[in-house]
C-alpha positions as CSV (number, residue, x, y, z in Angstrom):
1,M,-19.7,14.5,56.1
2,P,-17.6,14.5,59.4
3,K,-14.5,12.4,59.4
4,E,-14.5,9.3,61.6
5,I,-11.6,8.3,63.9
6,G,-9.1,6.5,61.7
7,D,-10.5,7.7,58.5
8,D,-7.5,8.2,56.3
9,M,-9.3,9.0,53.0
10,Q,-8.1,12.1,51.3
11,D,-10.3,14.3,49.1
12,S,-7.7,14.1,46.4
13,Y,-8.1,10.3,45.9
14,D,-9.4,9.5,42.4
15,F,-11.6,6.4,42.2
16,S,-13.1,7.2,38.8
17,K,-11.4,4.2,37.2
18,G,-12.1,1.9,40.1
19,V,-14.0,-1.4,39.6
20,R,-16.6,-2.3,42.3
21,G,-16.4,-5.9,43.3
22,K,-13.1,-6.6,41.5
23,C,-11.9,-8.9,44.3
24,N,-15.2,-10.4,45.4
25,H,-14.0,-13.8,44.3
26,F,-11.7,-13.8,47.5
27,I,-14.7,-13.4,49.9
28,G,-15.0,-16.5,52.0
29,Q,-11.7,-18.0,50.9
30,P,-8.9,-18.5,53.4
31,Q,-6.0,-16.2,53.1
32,T,-2.3,-16.6,54.1
33,V,-1.0,-13.5,55.9
34,R,2.7,-12.9,56.5
35,I,3.4,-11.1,59.8
36,H,6.8,-9.3,60.0
37,Q,7.9,-9.3,63.6
38,S,10.1,-6.5,65.1
39,D,12.9,-9.0,65.7
40,G,13.1,-9.7,61.9
41,T,11.2,-13.1,62.0
42,I,8.3,-13.7,59.7
43,T,5.3,-15.8,60.7
44,E,2.5,-17.0,58.5
45,E,-1.1,-17.4,59.5
46,T,-4.0,-18.7,57.5
47,I,-7.1,-16.8,58.3
48,Q,-10.7,-17.1,57.1
49,S,-12.0,-14.1,55.2
50,A,-14.7,-12.0,56.7
51,I,-18.3,-12.8,56.0
52,E,-20.0,-10.1,54.0
53,L,-23.4,-9.0,55.2
54,D,-26.1,-7.5,52.9
55,D,-27.0,-3.9,53.5
56,D,-30.4,-4.6,55.0
57,V,-28.8,-7.0,57.6
58,R,-25.8,-4.7,58.3
59,K,-28.3,-2.0,59.3
60,Y,-29.2,-4.0,62.3
61,F,-25.9,-5.7,62.9
62,P,-23.2,-3.1,62.1
63,T,-20.3,-4.8,64.1
64,S,-18.8,-8.3,64.6
65,E,-19.9,-8.0,68.2
66,A,-23.5,-7.3,67.3
67,V,-23.5,-10.3,64.9
68,N,-21.9,-12.6,67.5
69,K,-24.4,-11.5,70.2
70,A,-27.4,-12.2,68.0
71,L,-26.0,-15.6,66.9
72,R,-25.3,-16.6,70.5
73,G,-28.9,-15.7,71.4
74,L,-30.1,-17.9,68.6
75,I,-27.8,-20.7,69.7
76,E,-29.5,-20.6,73.1
77,L,-32.8,-21.5,71.4
78,I,-31.4,-24.7,69.8
79,P,-32.5,-27.8,71.7
80,D,-29.7,-29.4,73.8
81,E,-29.6,-32.6,71.8
82,L,-29.1,-30.7,68.5
83,S,-26.5,-28.3,69.9
84,S,-24.5,-31.1,71.5
85,S,-24.3,-33.0,68.2
86,H,-22.9,-29.8,66.5
87,S,-20.3,-29.2,69.1
88,Q,-18.6,-32.5,68.2
89,T,-17.9,-31.4,64.6
């Protein structure tokens, strides 16, 4: 299998004792991230975890951009009175 750009996996890595889904309980939970700045300061940001797509959906929407484009297309189909009530929340 050809290596992708940014693929840092080495053939010597051993995942034989790995546990699939070990951290799944974190999916959808907000996470606090510490960002170490070059000037020595540390900032914290709370970010929302990524949404996990099922394999059959990911086949059609492999990137965040593809998902957002599809959802924006669906938003256009929502009647104006319904979409304006959602924008107030």
